[in-house]
C-alpha positions as CSV (number, residue, x, y, z in Angstrom):
1,M,-214.9,109.7,169.0
2,I,-213.3,109.4,171.7
3,G,-210.5,112.6,172.7
4,W,-207.4,110.3,171.9
5,M,-207.6,109.9,169.0
6,E,-207.9,113.4,167.7
7,N,-204.1,113.6,169.6
8,I,-202.6,110.9,167.0
9,S,-200.7,111.5,164.2
10,P,-202.3,108.9,161.5
11,F,-199.2,107.7,160.1
12,G,-196.5,108.3,163.2
13,L,-196.8,104.6,163.9
14,E,-193.6,105.1,166.4
15,L,-195.8,106.9,169.0
16,L,-198.2,104.1,168.9
17,D,-197.2,102.1,172.6
18,T,-197.0,98.4,173.9
19,A,-200.1,99.2,175.4
20,L,-201.9,100.3,172.2
21,N,-201.0,97.8,170.0
22,E,-201.9,95.1,172.8
23,S,-205.2,96.5,173.0
24,A,-208.3,94.6,172.3
25,S,-210.3,97.1,172.6
26,F,-208.9,99.1,170.4
27,C,-208.6,98.1,166.5
28,V,-205.6,100.2,164.8
29,A,-204.4,98.5,161.2
30,V,-202.7,100.5,158.2
31,F,-203.2,98.8,154.5
32,S,-201.1,99.6,151.4
33,E,-203.0,100.8,148.1
34,S,-203.1,97.2,147.3
35,G,-204.9,95.8,150.4
36,E,-201.6,94.4,152.0
37,V,-201.7,95.1,155.9
38,L,-198.4,97.0,157.1
39,H,-199.2,96.8,160.7
40,A,-202.5,96.0,162.7
41,N,-202.7,95.7,166.6
42,K,-204.0,92.8,168.2
43,G,-207.5,93.9,168.7
44,M,-208.0,94.5,164.7
45,R,-206.0,91.1,164.3
46,E,-208.3,88.8,166.3
47,L,-211.6,90.7,165.6
48,F,-211.0,91.1,161.8
49,R,-209.0,87.6,161.8
50,I,-206.0,89.4,159.9
51,E,-203.2,86.8,160.0
52,A,-199.5,88.0,160.9
53,N,-198.2,87.5,157.6
54,G,-200.6,90.1,156.1
55,E,-202.8,88.5,153.8
56,W,-206.1,90.6,153.8
57,Q,-208.9,90.8,151.0
58,P,-209.4,94.5,150.4
59,A,-212.9,93.6,150.0
60,D,-213.2,92.6,153.1
61,L,-214.6,95.7,154.2
62,L,-217.8,96.1,152.9
63,T,-218.6,99.7,154.2
64,P,-217.5,101.3,153.2
65,A,-215.8,99.9,150.7
66,F,-212.0,99.7,150.6
67,E,-211.5,101.3,146.8
68,R,-213.7,104.2,147.5
69,L,-211.8,105.1,150.6
70,M,-208.3,104.6,148.6
71,S,-209.7,106.8,145.9
72,M,-209.7,109.8,148.4
73,P,-207.4,112.7,148.2
74,D,-204.6,112.9,151.0
75,S,-205.3,114.6,153.5
76,D,-204.7,115.5,157.3
77,E,-208.6,115.0,158.1
78,A,-210.0,112.0,158.5
79,V,-211.9,110.7,154.9
80,F,-214.4,109.1,156.4
81,E,-215.9,108.4,159.9
82,G,-219.0,106.3,161.3
83,L,-219.6,102.6,160.8
84,F,-216.7,100.0,159.5
85,T,-218.0,96.7,158.6
86,F,-215.8,94.2,157.7
87,G,-216.8,90.1,156.4
88,N,-216.4,88.0,153.6
89,G,-219.5,87.1,153.1
90,L,-219.4,83.7,155.0
91,D,-218.0,84.7,158.7
92,V,-220.8,86.9,160.5
93,F,-220.0,90.6,159.8
94,R,-218.0,92.2,162.4
95,N,-218.6,96.4,162.7
96,I,-216.6,99.1,164.6
97,K,-217.0,102.8,165.1
98,G,-213.8,105.3,163.5
99,K,-212.3,106.9,161.5
100,A,-210.4,106.7,158.4
101,Y,-207.4,108.1,157.0
102,R,-206.0,108.5,153.2
103,R,-201.7,110.2,153.3
104,E,-199.1,109.2,151.4
105,N,-200.6,105.9,149.0
106,K,-201.8,104.1,152.6
107,L,-205.1,104.1,154.5
108,F,-205.4,104.4,158.4
109,I,-208.0,103.7,160.2
110,I,-208.6,103.6,164.2
111,G,-211.8,102.5,165.7
112,E,-213.2,101.5,169.0
113,F,-215.5,99.0,169.9
114,N,-218.0,97.6,173.3
115,V,-216.7,93.8,173.9
116,S,-220.4,92.6,174.9
117,E,-222.6,95.6,172.7
118,L,-220.2,93.9,169.3
119,E,-220.8,90.5,170.4
120,N,-225.1,90.7,170.6
121,L,-224.8,92.3,167.6
122,N,-222.7,89.7,165.7
123,L,-225.4,87.4,167.6
124,R,-228.5,89.4,166.1
125,I,-226.6,89.4,162.6
126,S,-225.9,85.3,162.6
127,A,-229.7,84.6,163.9
128,S,-231.0,86.8,160.7
129,N,-228.6,85.2,158.6
130,Q,-229.2,82.1,159.7
131,E,-233.5,82.2,159.8
132,I,-232.8,84.1,155.8
133,N,-231.0,81.2,154.6
134,N,-233.8,78.8,156.6
135,L,-236.4,80.3,154.3
136,Q,-234.3,80.7,151.2
137,R,-234.3,77.0,151.2
138,E,-238.3,76.8,152.5
139,L,-238.8,78.5,149.7
140,I,-236.9,76.6,147.1
141,K,-238.4,73.5,148.4
142,E,-241.6,75.0,148.0
143,K,-240.1,76.3,144.3
144,L,-239.4,72.7,143.9
145,T,-243.3,70.8,145.2
146,L,-244.9,73.5,142.9
147,E,-242.9,72.4,140.2
148,S,-243.5,68.8,140.5
149,T,-247.2,69.5,141.4
150,Y,-247.5,71.5,138.1
151,A,-245.7,69.0,135.7
152,Q,-247.8,66.1,137.2
153,L,-251.2,68.2,137.0
154,Q,-249.7,69.1,133.3
155,S,-249.1,65.2,132.5
156,A,-252.4,64.5,134.0
157,Y,-253.8,66.9,131.9
158,D,-252.1,66.1,128.9
159,L,-253.4,62.0,129.2
160,T,-256.8,63.1,129.8
161,R,-257.3,64.9,126.8
162,E,-255.1,62.4,124.7
163,A,-257.4,59.4,126.3
164,V,-260.5,61.5,125.5
165,A,-259.5,62.3,121.8
166,T,-258.4,58.7,121.2
167,K,-262.1,57.0,122.9
168,D,-263.7,59.8,120.3
169,K,-261.9,58.4,117.4
170,F,-262.4,54.8,118.8
171,F,-266.2,55.2,119.2
172,S,-266.6,56.8,115.5
173,I,-264.7,54.1,114.0
174,I,-267.4,51.7,116.5
175,A,-270.7,53.8,115.3
176,H,-269.4,53.3,111.5
177,D,-268.9,49.7,111.8
178,L,-272.1,49.2,113.6
179,R,-273.6,51.7,110.9
180,N,-272.7,49.9,107.7
181,S,-273.7,46.2,109.5
182,F,-277.2,47.4,109.9
183,Q,-277.1,49.1,106.3
184,I,-276.7,45.8,104.9
185,L,-279.4,44.0,107.1
186,I,-282.2,46.4,105.8
187,A,-281.1,46.8,102.6
188,G,-281.0,42.8,102.6
189,A,-284.7,42.4,104.3
190,E,-286.2,45.2,102.1
191,L,-284.9,43.3,99.1
192,L,-285.9,39.9,100.4
193,M,-289.2,41.5,100.7
194,L,-289.6,43.0,97.4
195,E,-288.0,39.9,95.6
196,S,-289.4,37.4,97.5
197,I,-291.5,36.2,94.8
198,R,-289.2,36.4,91.7
199,T,-285.4,35.8,93.7
200,S,-284.5,32.7,92.6
201,P,-283.6,30.3,96.4
202,A,-279.8,30.9,95.7
203,K,-280.2,34.9,95.7
204,V,-281.9,34.5,98.5
205,L,-279.9,31.9,100.4
206,A,-276.9,34.2,99.4
207,R,-278.8,37.4,101.2
208,G,-279.5,35.7,103.7
209,E,-275.6,34.6,104.1
210,S,-274.4,38.7,104.1
211,M,-277.0,39.5,106.2
212,Y,-276.1,36.4,108.8
213,Q,-272.4,37.8,108.9
214,A,-273.5,41.3,109.3
215,S,-275.7,40.3,112.1
216,Q,-272.4,38.6,113.6
217,S,-270.7,41.1,112.8
218,A,-272.9,43.1,114.7
219,L,-273.3,41.0,117.9
220,D,-269.6,40.7,118.4
221,L,-268.9,44.2,118.2
222,L,-272.2,45.0,120.2
223,N,-270.2,42.5,123.1
224,N,-267.0,43.3,123.1
225,L,-268.2,47.0,123.6
226,L,-269.9,46.5,126.7
227,T,-267.5,44.4,127.9
228,W,-265.0,47.2,127.1
229,A,-267.0,49.2,128.7
230,R,-267.8,47.7,131.8
231,S,-264.1,47.1,132.6
232,Q,-263.4,50.7,132.0
233,T,-266.5,51.2,134.8
234,G,-264.6,49.0,136.9
235,T,-267.7,47.0,137.5
236,I,-266.0,43.5,136.1
237,Q,-264.4,42.0,139.4
238,Y,-261.6,40.3,138.9
239,R,-262.3,36.5,140.6
240,P,-258.8,34.6,140.0
241,Q,-259.2,30.7,140.3
242,E,-257.8,27.5,138.9
243,L,-259.2,26.6,135.3
244,N,-258.8,23.7,133.0
245,L,-257.0,25.3,129.8
246,F,-258.3,22.4,127.8
247,A,-261.7,22.9,128.5
248,A,-261.3,26.5,128.7
249,V,-260.5,26.6,125.0
250,H,-263.1,23.9,123.9
251,R,-265.6,25.8,125.7
252,A,-264.7,29.4,123.8
253,M,-264.5,27.2,119.9
254,H,-267.7,26.1,120.2
255,P,-269.7,29.6,119.7
256,L,-267.0,29.9,116.6
257,L,-267.3,26.2,115.3
258,N,-269.9,27.1,112.4
259,K,-268.0,30.2,111.2
260,A,-265.1,28.1,110.6
261,E,-266.9,25.1,108.9
262,T,-267.9,28.2,106.6
263,K,-265.0,29.1,106.0
264,N,-263.6,24.8,105.6
265,I,-260.9,26.0,108.1
266,I,-259.6,23.1,110.6
267,I,-258.9,23.8,114.2
268,D,-256.3,21.8,115.9
269,V,-255.7,21.8,119.8
270,H,-252.5,20.8,120.7
271,I,-252.7,21.2,124.9
272,S,-253.0,18.8,127.6
273,E,-256.1,17.9,129.0
274,N,-254.4,18.4,132.7
275,L,-253.1,21.7,132.0
276,S,-254.3,24.8,134.7
277,V,-253.7,28.4,134.8
278,F,-254.6,30.7,137.6
279,A,-257.1,33.7,135.7
280,D,-260.5,34.9,136.1
281,H,-262.9,32.5,134.3
282,D,-264.8,35.4,132.5
283,M,-261.8,37.1,131.5
284,L,-260.0,33.6,130.3
285,N,-263.4,33.2,128.0
286,T,-263.2,36.7,126.1
287,I,-259.3,36.6,125.6
288,L,-260.0,33.4,124.2
289,M,-262.8,33.5,121.8
290,N,-261.6,36.8,120.5
291,L,-258.1,35.6,119.9
292,L,-259.9,32.2,117.9
293,G,-262.3,34.5,116.5
294,N,-259.4,37.1,115.0
295,A,-257.5,33.8,113.7
296,L,-260.4,33.0,111.8
297,K,-261.5,36.3,110.4
298,F,-258.0,36.1,108.4
299,C,-257.8,32.7,107.6
300,R,-258.6,31.9,103.7
301,K,-260.8,29.3,103.2
302,G,-259.4,25.8,103.6
303,D,-256.3,27.7,105.9
304,S,-255.6,26.2,109.6
305,V,-255.4,27.5,113.3
306,T,-253.5,25.2,115.8
307,V,-253.8,26.2,119.4
308,A,-251.1,25.3,121.8
309,A,-250.0,25.5,124.9
310,R,-246.3,25.7,127.2
311,D,-245.5,25.2,130.1
312,D,-242.4,26.5,131.5
313,G,-243.1,25.2,135.3
314,H,-244.2,29.1,136.3
315,H,-245.7,30.5,133.3
316,V,-248.2,28.9,130.8
317,T,-248.0,30.0,126.7
318,V,-250.9,30.0,125.0
319,S,-250.4,30.3,121.0
320,F,-252.9,30.6,118.5
321,C,-250.7,30.3,114.9
322,D,-252.8,30.5,111.6
323,T,-251.8,30.2,107.7
324,G,-254.2,33.1,107.1
325,V,-253.2,35.7,105.4
326,G,-250.8,38.0,108.1
327,M,-250.3,41.7,108.5
328,D,-247.3,44.1,107.7
329,N,-245.0,45.7,110.8
330,Q,-246.8,48.7,111.2
331,M,-250.2,46.8,111.3
332,L,-248.4,45.1,114.3
333,E,-247.0,47.5,116.0
334,Q,-251.2,49.2,116.4
335,L,-252.5,46.0,117.1
336,F,-253.1,46.7,120.5
337,G,-254.1,50.3,121.1
338,L,-257.2,51.9,121.4
339,G,-258.0,53.7,118.8
340,N,-254.4,53.0,116.8
341,Q,-255.9,50.4,114.6
342,R,-255.7,50.5,110.9
343,K,-259.0,49.6,109.2
344,S,-258.8,45.6,108.5
345,T,-261.9,43.6,106.3
346,G,-261.5,39.8,107.0
347,T,-261.0,37.3,103.9
348,D,-264.8,36.9,104.1
349,G,-265.6,40.6,104.5
350,E,-265.7,40.5,108.2
351,Q,-265.7,44.1,109.7
352,G,-263.7,44.8,112.6
353,T,-262.3,47.6,114.9
354,G,-259.5,45.6,117.0
355,L,-261.6,46.5,120.1
356,G,-261.5,42.8,120.7
357,L,-257.4,42.7,120.6
358,V,-257.5,45.9,123.3
359,L,-259.8,43.8,125.1
360,C,-257.5,40.7,125.6
361,K,-254.0,42.6,126.3
362,E,-256.1,44.2,129.1
363,F,-257.7,41.3,130.1
364,V,-254.0,39.6,130.0
365,E,-252.3,42.0,132.1
366,R,-254.9,42.1,134.7
367,N,-254.2,38.2,135.3
368,G,-250.5,38.3,135.3
369,G,-249.6,38.0,131.7
370,K,-248.4,39.3,128.9
371,I,-249.8,39.1,125.1
372,W,-247.6,39.9,121.8
373,A,-248.1,38.8,117.9
374,Q,-245.5,37.7,115.2
375,S,-246.7,37.9,111.7
376,S,-245.5,37.8,107.8
377,V,-247.4,39.2,104.9
378,G,-249.2,36.3,103.6
379,K,-247.6,33.8,105.8
380,G,-250.2,33.9,108.6
381,S,-249.7,34.9,112.1
382,I,-249.3,33.5,115.6
383,F,-250.7,35.8,118.9
384,S,-249.4,34.1,121.7
385,F,-250.0,35.1,126.1
386,T,-248.5,34.2,129.0
387,L,-250.8,32.9,132.2
388,P,-249.9,32.3,135.6
389,K,-249.7,28.8,136.9
390,L,-252.0,28.4,140.3
391,G,-250.8,30.9,143.6
392,L,-248.4,32.9,141.3
393,A,-250.5,35.4,139.9
394,N,-250.5,39.0,140.6
395,S,-250.3,39.8,144.1
396,S,-251.0,43.2,143.7
397,E,-255.1,42.0,142.6
């Protein structure tokens, strides 16, 4: 320290002349035990922003700590000599070289600094703090990005695992139904060959009908399976066009008329001959055939199916209303989900996996519509779906 400090009595404030009190190159301050500023010259006030009213926090003295200095015993010798660091954690830290004296529950600090050196130091510290803050912000961003990426990957993994499990379950159901159909065909063929001479024509006819039903079920299942597989691999192209709904319904009905006749089911169509929709031809045919086939499957002999359409000016709502056996709420909730369907058998022993309804939902949504069902046990079911009119299809397709 400079020589003049050696000759100043630490607590003889009356000896501090006006020049020292107004000096901006030296720092002089006296603090009470609680941290109150009893005296501070201009240099100390300006450098460390100590207000004239004495408001100052002891914690602002960072190195050495204020409490440490106040814990020192009273002494005529300096209790600390070296670098003092001040700062409140928000402003730029400031440093001075000086001495600290402890006496009569007061702390006397006197020091000096080089203005240009101090400003350069403070600028470097400020720049370092800013760089640290920027790095912290970048690290936080990177952390959030990594967390978001991990969450997305985890979600994709969970969805993929669930999809694989669902498809495995679904294929096991399909394999079981196909095996049942072929077992009926093989067993029936064997019996016909073995008993063709002894079996009455009525029994032969009954067995032939059973074999026909099994063949039809297997064919329907295979057709839906192949169509669904093509939809999953993206090989089915979407080509929407204006289609006459009346003609489309009758075209879908044609392959199913024999089934309806066998079960003595009446099909009524209440659709205007001029009503058109905007949809893909093959997808619409698949939707109509599956919904009509589903209605016939769960109708008893003598029941009826009504196909109707309602035009609201923007969309067309098509409904298949049957008077069949109906469904409970649990089955309703599982209708359109792959692998969630409960095993169901038609009124004439028809087997099914629900794949046709899964296809209906996928194709209806692909054409910009939605599908739903209403039903009560013993009172029949209503399956409805919407399709856009010309020019109102999903523009994203």
